[in-house]
C-alpha positions as CSV (number, residue, x, y, z in Angstrom):
1,M,0.0,-117.0,1.4
2,T,3.7,-116.9,2.4
3,L,5.8,-114.1,3.1
4,G,7.6,-111.9,0.3
5,T,8.3,-109.1,-1.1
6,C,5.9,-107.0,-2.7
7,Q,6.4,-106.2,-6.7
8,V,4.2,-103.2,-6.5
9,C,5.4,-101.1,-3.3
10,E,8.4,-103.5,-2.8
11,R,8.1,-103.2,0.5
12,E,9.1,-106.7,2.5
13,N,8.4,-109.3,4.7
14,L,4.9,-109.0,4.3
15,P,2.4,-112.4,3.4
16,V,1.7,-111.9,-0.2
17,E,-0.1,-113.6,-2.9
18,K,0.1,-113.7,-6.4
19,H,-2.2,-111.5,-9.3
20,H,-3.2,-111.8,-12.3
21,L,-1.9,-108.6,-14.3
22,S,-4.1,-109.9,-17.0
23,P,-7.4,-111.2,-15.6
24,S,-8.2,-113.0,-18.8
25,K,-4.9,-114.5,-19.2
26,R,-3.9,-116.8,-15.7
27,Y,-0.5,-117.6,-16.3
28,K,0.5,-114.0,-16.4
29,T,1.4,-112.8,-12.2
30,I,3.4,-110.7,-10.2
31,T,3.6,-110.9,-6.0
32,V,1.9,-108.3,-4.1
33,C,0.9,-107.2,-0.7
34,E,-3.5,-107.7,0.3
35,A,-3.1,-103.6,0.6
36,C,-1.6,-103.6,-3.3
37,G,-3.6,-106.1,-4.9
38,D,-6.8,-104.7,-3.1
39,Q,-6.1,-101.2,-4.5
40,I,-5.5,-102.6,-8.1
41,H,-8.6,-103.6,-7.7
42,V,-10.7,-100.4,-6.1
43,L,-8.9,-98.6,-8.9
44,F,-9.3,-100.1,-11.8
45,T,-12.0,-102.9,-14.0
46,N,-10.6,-105.8,-15.0
47,V,-10.8,-104.1,-18.8
48,E,-8.7,-101.7,-17.8
49,L,-6.5,-104.4,-16.2
50,S,-6.5,-106.1,-19.4
51,Q,-6.3,-103.6,-22.4
52,R,-3.9,-101.0,-20.6
53,Y,-1.9,-102.1,-17.4
54,N,-1.5,-105.6,-18.4
55,T,2.8,-105.1,-17.4
56,L,3.7,-104.5,-14.1
57,A,6.2,-101.2,-15.3
58,K,2.5,-100.1,-17.0
59,L,0.9,-100.7,-13.9
60,K,3.6,-99.0,-11.6
61,A,3.4,-96.1,-14.0
62,T,0.0,-94.7,-13.4
63,P,0.0,-91.6,-11.4
64,Q,-2.6,-93.6,-8.8
65,I,-0.5,-96.2,-7.5
66,K,2.2,-93.8,-7.6
67,K,0.4,-92.1,-4.8
68,F,-0.9,-94.6,-2.8
69,V,2.9,-96.1,-2.8
70,K,3.8,-92.9,-2.0
71,W,1.7,-93.0,1.0
72,L,1.4,-97.4,2.0
73,R,5.5,-96.5,2.7
74,K,5.3,-94.5,5.5
75,H,3.6,-97.8,7.1
76,R,6.3,-100.5,8.5
77,S,6.2,-103.1,6.5
78,G,5.1,-106.0,9.5
79,S,2.3,-103.6,10.5
80,A,-1.0,-105.1,11.5
81,K,-2.7,-102.3,10.7
82,R,-5.3,-103.1,7.9
83,V,-5.5,-100.5,4.8
84,K,-8.6,-99.4,4.1
85,V,-9.5,-98.6,0.1
86,R,-12.6,-97.4,-1.4
87,E,-13.5,-98.0,-4.8
88,S,-13.3,-95.3,-7.3
89,R,-16.8,-94.1,-8.9
90,K,-15.5,-95.2,-11.8
91,V,-15.3,-98.9,-10.8
92,K,-18.6,-98.6,-8.6
93,R,-20.2,-98.2,-12.2
94,W,-18.8,-100.3,-14.1
95,R,-19.6,-103.4,-11.2
96,R,-23.1,-102.2,-11.6
97,G,-23.0,-102.7,-15.0
């Protein structure tokens, strides 16, 4: 990971990684911090990501991400504190098949 700015929460000077907007299409990527990347996969299934939220604008417009970003911005960018996330019931059911 390299240091940079998360395109979802817009916090700066964080370890960031490439995140595929559409899991089936490897060429569309955004740069996200670990907390945002984890939260995206906790909230949405891969099918939802590829069909509904396949652009940064669509992803950032969801009420769930807006709420998470608002909460996350209260924490310092360089904070070593890990953000714990829980899978939604919908995602748990989807993963079970």
